[in-house]
C-alpha positions in Angstrom: 40.9 67.0 40.3 41.7 68.2 43.8 40.1 66.1 46.5 38.1 67.8 49.2 39.3 67.7 52.8 37.0 66.1 55.3 38.2 66.0 58.9 37.3 63.1 61.2 37.1 65.0 64.5 37.8 62.7 67.4 36.8 65.4 70.0 39.9 64.9 72.1 43.3 66.7 72.6 44.8 66.3 69.1 41.5 67.2 67.5 41.0 70.3 69.6 44.5 71.3 68.6 43.6 70.9 65.0 40.7 73.3 65.3 43.0 76.0 66.8 45.7 75.4 64.0 42.9 76.0 61.4 42.0 79.3 63.2 45.5 80.2 63.2 46.0 79.6 59.5 48.5 76.7 60.1 46.4 74.3 58.5 43.8 74.7 55.6 40.0 74.7 56.3 38.3 71.3 55.6 34.8 71.3 54.3 33.5 69.3 57.2 34.6 68.3 60.7 32.5 65.2 61.1 32.2 63.3 64.4 30.5 60.1 65.3 28.2 60.2 68.5 28.6 56.6 70.0 25.8 57.5 72.5 28.4 56.7 75.1 30.9 59.4 75.2 31.6 61.2 78.5 29.2 64.2 78.7 32.1 66.6 79.5 33.6 65.9 76.2 30.7 67.0 74.4 30.3 69.9 76.7 33.9 71.0 75.9 33.3 70.6 72.1 30.1 72.5 72.1 31.5 75.3 74.3 34.9 75.8 72.5 35.6 73.7 69.4 32.3 73.8 67.5 31.6 77.4 67.8 35.1 78.2 66.5 34.8 76.0 63.7 31.5 77.4 62.5 32.7 80.9 62.9 35.4 79.9 60.5 33.1 78.4 57.9 33.9 74.8 58.7 30.6 72.6 58.7 30.2 70.6 61.9 28.6 67.3 61.4 27.7 65.2 64.3 26.5 61.6 63.0 24.0 60.0 65.5 24.4 56.5 66.8 21.2 55.5 64.8 23.6 55.2 61.8 25.2 52.3 63.5 23.7 49.0 62.9 24.8 47.2 66.0 25.4 48.3 69.6 27.1 46.3 72.4 26.7 43.1 70.4 27.1 41.9 66.7 24.3 40.3 64.8 25.9 36.9 65.9 25.8 38.0 69.7 29.5 38.7 69.8 30.6 41.4 72.1 32.1 44.4 70.4 33.9 46.2 73.3 37.5 45.0 74.4 36.3 43.7 77.8 38.4 41.7 80.2 38.3 37.9 81.1 37.7 37.0 84.6 40.7 38.1 86.9 42.4 40.0 84.1 43.6 36.7 82.3 43.0 38.1 78.8 40.8 40.5 76.9 38.6 40.5 73.9 39.3 42.4 70.6 38.2 45.9 69.8 35.3 46.1 67.3 33.2 48.8 68.8 35.3 51.8 67.1 34.7 50.2 63.6 31.1 49.8 64.1 30.3 52.9 66.0 32.7 55.3 64.2 34.2 54.2 61.0 31.1 52.7 59.5 29.0 55.3 60.8 31.0 58.2 59.4 31.4 56.4 56.0 27.6 55.9 55.7 27.1 59.6 56.3 29.9 60.7 53.9 28.0 58.5 51.1 24.9 60.4 52.0 26.7 63.8 51.6 27.6 62.9 48.2 31.1 61.4 48.6 32.3 58.2 46.9 34.0 56.8 43.8 32.8 59.9 41.7 33.6 62.4 44.4 36.8 61.4 46.2 38.1 62.9 49.4 41.2 63.3 51.7 40.1 62.4 55.2 42.1 63.9 58.0 42.7 62.0 61.2 44.3 63.5 64.3 47.1 61.1 65.3 50.2 63.0 66.4 53.8 62.1 65.6 54.1 59.8 68.8 51.3 57.7 67.3 52.9 56.7 63.9 52.3 53.0 64.5 48.6 53.5 64.8 48.3 55.2 61.5 46.4 53.3 58.8 45.9 53.5 55.0 42.1 53.7 53.8 40.6 50.4 52.5 38.6 52.4 49.9 40.0 54.1 47.0 37.8 57.1 47.1 39.0 58.1 50.5 42.6 58.5 51.3 43.7 59.0 55.0 46.1 62.0 55.9 47.6 62.8 59.2 48.4 66.6 59.3 49.6 66.8 62.8 52.1 64.1 62.4 53.1 64.5 58.6 53.0 68.2 58.2 53.6 69.8 61.5 55.6 66.8 63.3 53.5 67.5 66.5 53.4 65.3 69.6 50.5 65.0 72.0 52.4 67.3 74.4 52.7 70.0 71.4 48.8 69.7 70.9 48.2 70.3 74.6 50.4 73.3 74.5 48.7 74.8 71.4 45.4 74.5 73.0 46.5 76.0 76.3 48.4 78.8 74.7 45.3 79.8 72.8 43.7 80.4 76.1 41.4 77.4 76.3 41.4 74.8 79.2 42.8 71.4 78.7 40.4 69.2 76.6 39.0 66.0 78.6 40.2 62.8 77.1 37.9 61.5 74.6 36.4 58.1 75.4 33.1 56.3 76.2 32.1 56.1 79.9 32.1 52.3 79.7 35.4 51.9 77.8 37.5 49.1 79.1 40.5 51.0 77.8 40.6 53.2 80.9 43.1 53.5 83.7 42.1 53.9 87.4 42.2 57.8 87.3 39.9 57.6 84.4 37.5 55.3 86.1 37.5 57.7 89.2 36.8 60.5 86.8 33.7 58.5 85.5 32.6 57.6 89.1 32.4 61.6 89.7 29.4 61.6 87.5 26.7 59.4 89.3 24.7 58.8 86.1 27.8 57.8 83.9 29.1 55.6 86.7 25.8 53.8 87.1 25.5 53.4 83.3 28.9 51.7 83.3 28.0 49.5 86.2 24.8 48.4 84.3 26.9 47.7 81.2 29.4 45.7 83.4 26.6 43.5 84.8 25.2 43.1 81.4 28.3 41.8 79.9 29.2 39.6 82.8 25.8 38.0 82.6 26.1 37.5 78.8 29.6 36.7 78.3 31.3 36.3 81.6 33.7 39.4 81.0 34.3 42.7 82.8 35.0 46.4 82.0 37.9 46.9 84.5 41.3 45.3 83.5 41.4 43.5 86.8 38.6 41.3 85.5 36.3 41.7 88.6 33.0 43.5 88.9 33.4 47.4 88.6 32.0 48.0 92.0 34.6 45.8 93.4 37.6 47.0 91.3 40.4 48.9 93.2 40.1 52.1 91.3 41.5 54.2 94.0 44.8 52.4 93.5 47.6 53.8 91.7 47.2 52.9 87.8 49.5 50.4 86.1 52.1 52.2 84.1 51.4 52.6 80.3 48.5 50.2 80.4 46.3 52.1 78.0 46.7 55.5 76.3 43.0 56.0 75.6 40.9 57.0 72.6 43.0 60.2 72.0 45.8 58.0 70.7 44.0 56.2 68.2 42.8 53.0 70.0 39.2 54.1 69.0 40.2 56.3 66.1 38.1 56.2 62.9 
């Protein structure tokens, strides 16, 4: 029995390219394009998707499914008061592990997939948007009813640059990098971008205060309060690649 294709749409550059490639007939149509709403994603990411990606997919007959954050059982902290985001120790002397993507994306999407009727008796192929320059981040599924597949890397051999070109050649503007406004995996140019939105900047500062008070850690990689961080300095080279590259993928 052929497994139905479900696409885990991460909302970033590679995912936008997948939408264009479906429209161009270079990839088959999945049954669903499913995205987890972490409730923290940059507004401009959602604005782009609602303006360009989602209308295109719906016109092609691909069902767009946005799973709300209410499907997550935890938010910033686990039930044992463990911090889930990869925050930094004081003065940048170390960092915590990343658990937010698993709780806010992977588990959320899987819960919704089970509600949609997928499982051991209705198995699926789950597309994920890593490109060929991200092979090291590709993972196999840990459940037998869902197999992971990476069409950009395995079928089309596309890099992130190739994905950007596909989107731009289609006539769309370059997609914003998909990430939460409070994500510690941001370089200084990305923090400056957050600062351009007063509401998101204040929200990030509030989270920074909260995690410093609760766990003595910080959002900025320098390990100082966000308001004091030197975000106008040049970024450290290759510090992070952001959510588009799979750090926060499903």
